[in-house]
Phi, psi and omega in degrees: 000138182300323190285345189306317184252006183294319182291347178292340181276351182263146183309118182288155174250175185282064174053035180067015184304130180255005180291167182292115183224115183300335184252013177286148182301325181294316181295311183299321183294325184281324190245331183296321177300319176293324177293323178296316181293319177296322178295320179295319176303311182296320180293322178297315178301314180294324181295311179293313178305317181293322178299314184289318177292325177294325177291323176297318180294316179301321182289319189269330180262290182297316179279345177053053179241159180270119179278150180297339181244155171285170178305309183295325177296318184286335171304315177299315179300318181294325178294315178300317179299318179298313177297321178299314181294322179295321177298318183287324176298321175293319180299321179272010171083026185267011171244014173283149181289331183295135180246131181286171179304119179058020179063016186290324179295328178297314180298316176298320179297325176295321173301317179295318177299318177303317182292310182299314184294318180299316178299320179295314182294320179293324175297319178296317182293336180277314185273331179268093186292339180283352179245095179268119183249143177292131178298321181292317176301309181299314182298314178301313183294318183293323178286320182286329187300309179302321178297312181297318178299319181293316181296316180297317184288328179294316179295318180290329174298317178297317180297319177302317177299317179299320178299320179294319181298335177273001178088011179278137173066011180274136174266119182282131191242133166257134179251118177267104182130106183258026176276196183298321181289315175298321179294314180300317183296317181297320179299320178296320177301319183290325180285345182235072182298337180294344176293336180074024180249116184248105178291134183241354180164170180245158165235156181203151179284341183276108182298335181293337180276341183300132181094347178279170180230140176255132180234157176231149179289125171061022180203150178081176179296140183299326180282351180081189178244133181282152170266109196271356184140205181242203186296337180293346184265352188300309184298316183295314182291325177298322181285311187289327186253007180053049181290136178256344185204137174247122181255119180267110186244066178237071192295345180252008180284158177287163177300321182295323182292314177298320181294327178295317177295322176299315180301319179297317179299315181298318184296325178266359173076039180246142177290152181219159172221150184235131170283129185303150173299146181056036180308315187295332183267328190246001185305134179064008182251355180232163181214156175274142163215174192234138173236103180059037179090352180264120178290129181232143175264140172219165180296132179266128180247122181281135175242120181254127183296136180292329177293322176299316181296323180289318178293320179300316180293322178298313181295319179304311184296313183290317181292316180296318178302309179299318184289324177300319179290314184298321189263010184299321175300320180294320178301318180297314180294322177294315177301319179296315179300321181293320180296319181284336186280320184205157179285154178122174181292155178284318182264134176261127181245139183207150174279128175232161181259130185244215184305130177058027177082009179280134178276148178211162177281121188255130185247140172212160166292137181294121182244357180238165180292157187299328183275001178288141179305137184288323180240099180206169180300137179300138177303137178248003180227132181297340176274007179306123184297346178287338186275134178282170180296310181293322179301324178297319177291316179302320182285325179296319181267000180065013178286348176295340184278351189302319180301345179289345174302326178292325174298319179290318178302321183281342177101001178287328185228174173236167177295323182234135179167178175296149181289135179283141180256164176284151187301322183294333178280318179297327182298338181261006182300143167278173179297325179292318180294329181293349176297336179301335185278359181281349179236153176295135180296157183231160175293322175229168182186191183294318178299318182296339180254014181266175182281349184250026183293345180279347182270173179292139186302314188285353176273357178232057189293337184295333178297312180290322177296320175303315181293316178300322182284336187239008189299140180194169181294320180295321175297319175299317179298318182293319178294321180296321179295314180297323177295317180297319177298324180295315182298314179302323178281353180080026179258096180238196177282176179272000000 
């Protein structure tokens, strides 16, 4: 039998031992996650407390002013503020184990918490007349706290990822379905270690796939993940490999087929999750609602606030205009470097498809040689011979995108949005892919700050669908912050 030696290639466990073991996957899965959440709550409280006490110290020591409260009284106020922030963080869902795409929702949530908590603190200072708070102390604390929370949570997120890399707190996952959706799902698990989900192999109904291995570029185990068999292997593998979750990724399977797999999971007492039927066709296009307690699916229609669009356009106009003036010396130097490095124009001009399918002239600093085809697939390798020496550096630092500030100023693009594609690619779009055209294209977006920014845009559609579903001024601000951090670290496109 093919399956006899397959499990030997997967990390072995201690002979199925069920005794109490502090480092066993079961113990870590059950208790380590709770410890992580408790630690996060404590760190959030300490961060808020420190910001408020830091503001008090700044007011009383360097500024040498007399605060309305004594040190001991402000200790109490800072403690109350810490508890208030923690309660609001919990209310907006920032202590859930589920992690959104690229952690962007968490960053937006921190901004929301800053606004809500500031309003609560100001309300207390207004209505409780016995508590008079310094405006300077409050302003410094209110502004510093969201920034400090974000920095602290980013550090803790990296630490969390390190814990997962050591094998702590990981739920071992079997994916039933070795097709494109199952493969794509596994890649997302590897890209999001904070989820704590570790794929260890596939199962599939197609016997011809059994014994094969699936691999991904620059992600996941180098040896790939094996396809271990069919449904008859579920019970055995769950027991031998201490599997904590079975993900059923058969989006085109019948209800009866999925139900049979669910029944098997129920019978052996293993948790399961199901990718919805017709995922590829209906993803992000349906929503649940209830009729007399009966859950029903209906088509989801996105509604974008006209106020959001007006504020977004105003900010695009003001920020792009200011940046064009401020960065003009840098633009001159980059243009000179391009001119000296290779012959041809400094600015590369191309037709791209924008909002509602309208074409516009798209500008970039030229990063490829003059004889490179004007309309061709974007390079996916930094060693692509079409890229010039200066162009390679421009693309790595994302400075080749600076001329697009003019596109933003003119209104063809936005600072944040889906990346605009070339007309010949858009002409091949499916109905689902054409949803990208519902928003004005952007210089940066969710895809641009992801780990797969070197791949073709339309092959990672979920990033743009996530943005379309959740876009707001705060989300745009969160994406801009993450983009700035990526640029500072030198993480750009190829």
